[in-house]
C-alpha positions in Angstrom: -38.7 -110.6 -118.2 -39.5 -111.3 -114.6 -37.7 -111.6 -111.4 -38.9 -113.8 -108.6 -39.1 -111.8 -105.5 -40.2 -113.2 -102.2 -41.4 -110.5 -99.9 -43.9 -110.0 -97.1 -44.6 -106.4 -98.3 -46.7 -105.2 -101.2 -46.2 -106.8 -104.6 -43.7 -105.1 -106.8 -46.1 -104.4 -109.6 -48.5 -102.7 -107.2 -48.4 -98.9 -106.6 -48.2 -98.6 -102.8 -50.0 -95.9 -100.9 -49.1 -94.0 -97.8 -51.8 -96.0 -95.9 -50.2 -99.3 -96.9 -47.0 -98.4 -95.1 -43.4 -98.6 -96.3 -41.8 -101.6 -97.9 -38.9 -103.4 -96.3 -35.6 -104.5 -98.0 -35.1 -107.0 -95.3 -38.3 -108.8 -96.3 -37.1 -109.4 -99.9 -35.2 -112.4 -101.3 -34.9 -111.8 -105.0 -34.0 -114.5 -107.5 -32.5 -113.2 -110.7 -32.7 -115.4 -113.9 -29.6 -115.5 -116.1 -31.4 -113.8 -119.0 -32.0 -110.7 -116.9 -28.3 -110.5 -116.2 -27.7 -110.4 -119.9 -30.5 -107.9 -120.7 -29.4 -105.5 -118.0 -25.8 -105.1 -119.4 -26.6 -101.5 -120.4 -25.7 -98.3 -118.6 -27.8 -98.0 -115.4 -30.7 -95.5 -115.1 -28.5 -92.7 -113.6 -26.4 -92.9 -116.8 -29.3 -93.3 -119.3 -29.0 -89.7 -120.6 -25.3 -89.0 -120.2 -23.3 -88.1 -123.2 -19.9 -86.6 -123.8 -21.4 -83.1 -124.1 -23.1 -83.5 -120.7 -19.8 -84.2 -119.0 -18.7 -81.1 -117.0 -14.9 -81.1 -117.1 -13.1 -79.2 -114.4 -11.4 -76.2 -116.2 -8.4 -76.7 -113.8 -8.0 -80.3 -115.0 -7.1 -80.4 -118.7 -6.9 -84.2 -118.6 -10.7 -84.3 -118.3 -11.3 -82.4 -121.5 -8.6 -84.5 -123.2 -10.5 -87.6 -122.1 -13.6 -86.5 -123.9 -11.7 -85.9 -127.1 -9.9 -89.2 -127.0 -13.0 -91.2 -126.1 -15.1 -89.5 -128.8 -12.5 -90.5 -131.4 -12.4 -94.0 -130.0 -16.2 -94.4 -130.3 -16.2 -93.1 -133.9 -13.5 -95.7 -134.7 -15.8 -98.5 -133.7 -18.3 -97.7 -136.5 -16.8 -100.2 -139.0 -17.6 -103.8 -139.6 -17.2 -106.2 -136.6 -13.6 -107.5 -136.2 -14.1 -111.0 -137.3 -12.4 -113.0 -140.0 -9.9 -110.9 -142.0 -10.6 -107.9 -139.7 -9.6 -109.9 -136.7 -6.3 -110.9 -138.3 -5.6 -107.3 -139.2 -6.2 -105.8 -135.8 -4.6 -108.5 -133.7 -1.8 -110.0 -135.8 1.5 -110.1 -133.9 3.2 -108.2 -136.7 0.6 -105.9 -138.3 1.3 -104.5 -141.7 0.7 -101.0 -140.4 0.3 -99.3 -137.0 -3.2 -99.4 -135.6 -4.9 -97.7 -132.8 -5.5 -99.7 -129.6 -8.8 -101.5 -129.5 -9.2 -100.9 -125.8 -9.0 -97.9 -123.4 -8.6 -97.8 -119.7 -9.8 -94.8 -117.6 -7.4 -94.2 -114.8 -8.4 -91.8 -112.0 -9.7 -91.4 -108.5 -13.3 -91.6 -107.3 -15.7 -88.9 -108.4 -13.8 -87.7 -111.5 -16.6 -88.9 -113.8 -15.1 -92.2 -115.1 -18.4 -94.0 -115.1 -20.1 -91.0 -116.9 -17.4 -91.1 -119.6 -17.6 -94.9 -119.9 -21.4 -94.7 -120.3 -21.0 -91.9 -122.8 -18.6 -94.1 -124.8 -21.3 -96.8 -124.8 -23.9 -94.4 -126.0 -21.7 -92.8 -128.7 -20.5 -96.1 -130.2 -22.4 -96.5 -133.5 -23.9 -99.9 -133.0 -27.3 -101.3 -131.9 -27.7 -101.7 -128.1 -27.8 -105.5 -128.5 -24.2 -105.3 -129.9 -22.9 -103.3 -126.9 -22.6 -104.4 -123.3 -22.0 -102.3 -120.1 -21.6 -103.7 -116.6 -19.5 -103.7 -113.5 -16.8 -106.2 -112.9 -19.0 -107.9 -110.4 -21.9 -108.1 -112.8 -19.6 -109.7 -115.4 -18.3 -112.3 -113.1 -21.9 -113.0 -112.1 -22.8 -113.5 -115.7 -20.0 -116.1 -116.1 -21.3 -117.8 -113.0 -24.8 -117.9 -114.4 -24.0 -118.9 -118.0 -20.7 -120.6 -117.8 -17.5 -119.5 -119.4 -18.1 -120.8 -122.9 -21.6 -119.6 -123.1 -20.5 -116.1 -121.9 -17.9 -116.0 -124.7 -20.6 -117.0 -127.2 -23.1 -114.4 -125.8 -20.6 -111.5 -125.8 -18.4 -112.5 -128.7 -20.6 -110.9 -131.4 -20.6 -107.5 -129.6 -18.9 -104.4 -130.9 -18.0 -103.0 -127.5 -17.8 -104.3 -123.9 -17.5 -101.6 -121.1 -16.4 -102.8 -117.6 -16.8 -100.4 -114.7 -14.8 -100.8 -111.5 -12.5 -103.7 -112.6 -11.7 -105.5 -109.4 -7.9 -105.7 -109.2 -8.1 -106.7 -105.6 -9.7 -110.1 -106.4 -6.9 -112.2 -108.0 -9.1 -115.2 -108.8 -11.8 -113.3 -110.6 -9.2 -111.1 -112.3 -7.7 -114.1 -113.9 -11.1 -115.4 -114.9 -12.1 -112.1 -116.5 -8.7 -111.6 -118.1 -9.2 -115.0 -119.8 -12.7 -114.1 -120.9 -11.4 -110.8 -122.3 -8.7 -112.5 -124.2 -11.3 -114.7 -125.9 -13.5 -111.7 -126.7 -10.5 -109.8 -128.2 -9.8 -112.7 -130.5 -13.4 -112.3 -131.8 -12.9 -108.6 -132.4 -14.7 -107.1 -129.4 -13.4 -103.6 -128.4 -12.9 -103.1 -124.7 -13.1 -100.2 -122.3 -12.6 -100.3 -118.5 -12.2 -98.4 -115.3 -10.8 -99.9 -112.1 -10.0 -99.6 -108.5 -6.5 -99.9 -107.1 -4.8 -103.0 -105.7 -4.7 -103.5 -101.9 -1.8 -101.5 -100.5 -1.7 -99.1 -103.5 -3.0 -96.0 -101.8 -2.4 -93.3 -104.4 -6.0 -92.4 -105.5 -5.6 -94.2 -108.9 -2.0 -93.1 -109.4 -0.8 -96.7 -109.6 -3.9 -98.2 -111.1 -2.9 -98.1 -114.8 0.3 -100.1 -114.2 -1.6 -102.6 -112.0 -4.4 -103.0 -114.5 -2.2 -103.6 -117.5 -0.1 -106.2 -115.5 -3.2 -108.0 -114.2 -4.8 -108.4 -117.7 -1.4 -109.7 -118.9 -1.5 -110.5 -122.6 -4.2 -107.9 -123.3 -2.2 -104.9 -122.2 -1.0 -104.1 -125.7 -4.6 -103.5 -126.7 -5.3 -100.9 -124.1 -4.5 -97.2 -124.1 -4.4 -95.9 -120.5 -6.1 -92.5 -120.1 -5.4 -90.6 -117.0 -8.2 -88.4 -115.6 -7.2 -86.1 -112.8 -9.5 -84.1 -110.5 -11.5 -83.9 -107.3 -14.8 -85.7 -106.6 -17.4 -83.9 -108.7 -20.2 -84.9 -106.4 -18.9 -82.5 -103.8 -17.4 -79.9 -106.1 -18.8 -76.5 -105.0 -21.6 -78.2 -103.0 -22.5 -77.6 -99.4 -21.6 -80.0 -96.6 -23.5 -83.3 -96.5 -26.8 -83.1 -94.7 -26.8 -84.2 -91.1 -28.8 -87.4 -90.3 -32.4 -86.9 -89.4 -34.1 -88.2 -86.3 -35.6 -91.7 -86.2 -39.1 -90.2 -86.0 -38.5 -88.0 -89.1 -37.2 -90.9 -91.1 -40.1 -93.2 -90.2 -42.6 -90.4 -90.9 -41.1 -89.8 -94.3 -41.1 -93.5 -95.1 -44.8 -93.8 -94.4 -45.6 -90.6 -96.4 -43.6 -91.5 -99.5 -45.2 -94.0 -101.9 -42.8 -96.8 -102.7 -40.3 -96.0 -99.9 -38.7 -98.8 -97.9 -38.0 -98.6 -94.1 -35.3 -100.8 -92.5 -33.3 -100.9 -89.3 -29.6 -100.5 -90.5 -28.1 -103.3 -88.4 -30.9 -105.6 -89.6 -30.3 -104.7 -93.2 -26.6 -105.4 -92.9 -27.5 -108.9 -91.6 -29.9 -109.4 -94.5 -27.3 -108.4 -97.1 -25.2 -111.4 -95.9 -28.1 -113.7 -97.0 -28.5 -112.2 -100.4 -25.9 -112.6 -103.2 -24.5 -109.2 -104.3 -25.6 -110.0 -107.9 -29.1 -109.6 -106.6 -28.7 -106.3 -104.8 -30.1 -104.5 -107.9 -33.2 -106.6 -107.9 -33.5 -106.0 -104.1 -34.3 -102.4 -104.9 -36.9 -103.1 -107.7 -39.8 -100.7 -107.3 -38.2 -98.8 -104.4 -38.7 -95.0 -104.6 -36.6 -94.1 -101.6 -34.6 -96.0 -99.0 -35.2 -95.0 -95.4 -32.8 -96.3 -92.7 -32.9 -96.0 -88.9 -30.0 -96.5 -86.4 -27.2 -96.1 -89.0 -23.9 -96.9 -87.3 -20.3 -97.9 -88.0 -20.0 -101.1 -90.1 -18.7 -103.9 -87.9 -16.3 -105.7 -90.2 -14.8 -105.7 -93.7 -17.0 -108.4 -95.2 -20.1 -106.4 -94.2 -18.5 -103.2 -95.4 -17.8 -104.6 -98.9 -21.4 -105.8 -99.2 -22.6 -102.3 -98.2 -20.3 -100.8 -101.0 -22.1 -103.0 -103.6 -25.5 -101.9 -102.3 -24.5 -98.2 -102.3 -23.4 -98.6 -106.0 -26.7 -100.1 -107.0 -28.7 -97.4 -105.2 -26.6 -94.7 -106.8 -26.9 -96.3 -110.3 -30.7 -96.3 -109.8 -30.8 -92.8 -108.3 -32.7 -93.9 -105.2 -32.5 -91.3 -102.4 -31.4 -92.5 -99.0 -32.8 -90.9 -95.8 -31.1 -92.0 -92.6 -30.9 -91.5 -88.8 -27.9 -92.3 -86.8 -24.3 -91.4 -87.6 -23.3 -89.5 -90.8 -22.2 -91.6 -93.7 -18.6 -90.4 -93.4 -18.5 -92.3 -90.2 -19.6 -95.7 -91.6 -16.1 -97.1 -92.0 -13.4 -97.3 -89.4 -10.0 -95.5 -89.7 -8.4 -98.9 -90.3 -10.8 -99.6 -93.2 -10.2 -96.2 -94.7 -6.4 -96.7 -94.5 -6.5 -100.2 -95.8 -6.4 -101.9 -99.2 -10.1 -101.3 -100.0 -10.1 -97.6 -99.1 -11.0 -96.5 -102.6 -14.2 -98.5 -102.5 -15.1 -97.1 -99.1 -14.5 -93.5 -100.1 -16.6 -94.1 -103.3 -19.5 -95.5 -101.1 -19.3 -92.5 -98.8 -19.3 -90.1 -101.8 -22.3 -91.8 -103.4 -24.3 -92.2 -100.2 -23.7 -88.6 -99.4 -25.0 -87.6 -102.8 -28.1 -89.8 -102.3 -28.6 -88.2 -98.8 -28.8 -84.8 -100.5 -31.4 -86.1 -102.9 -33.5 -87.4 -99.9 -33.7 -84.1 -98.0 -36.9 -83.1 -99.7 -38.7 -86.2 -98.3 -38.7 -84.6 -94.8 -41.4 -82.1 -94.2 -39.9 -78.8 -93.2 
């Protein structure tokens, strides 16, 4: 399966050398075919190997251990025949003959408590062939609907055993209604659901209100979901040293030239380029990239640009691509107004993930 990728740099299939110089994200304009969107609905590379037994629960947060127990049981319960025909009537009849467990689970918690790790572990633990399980972010799911159309998406996913949706976008009313309608159709066909989400604009309580908001927004599906609260602090910074300070522009450029497969971009130019590439293509934008090197990192100028950067940060984190930067620290990317506004949870997640990737990049700089 191929992706058309216009670039003035080395071809993606070619192994670059230090002499060839770094690649440039700004030179890339990927075009992603619909079939790739379907094929990539699996846990991203960072979560390829995660399992319930690799989750490291905080001993001071019993809800994290409980989540592993509940989700393990949920996965085991998906081992039966697909819920079609008589099975569908049994699970979703308005007046079932006997009480049944919910066929959906919603992971409610702040950023960095391991919701995506647990969601991916659920996908891996569900006893079904990979082709009968789907995993993607809310944005990736809406992109799939846009590429295939609503009815074809229902047909494509309707035979699945499980659909996992990471970061359900409660702050986008139009897309929320679209996906809620899609999920209703999939539930009718017996697809089990699992989701995490962000909070609605104005709901500033680190996930505290997310369960109520989520269940309200998905309307008729709420009876099929069991909310599962996961408390705790951001594991990416639990017991770790402070985030590394930005490097000099010379250090970043030197590392980019010395690292095969690295990209080198001016941060303001990259932000402008992101506005010309649909967010559904940000994953393809990083194809073949071993490390992202950025110079002149500074505060993001506006909210639209900030939200695009959040999506790129998520794709880089999913793919475990280190980020080496000069300029301001990543915790100064977003203004106080942004960090106190309705999208604050997204921005804190981006800061958390970029900081983790900055730690990964420290070894690229010669000491």
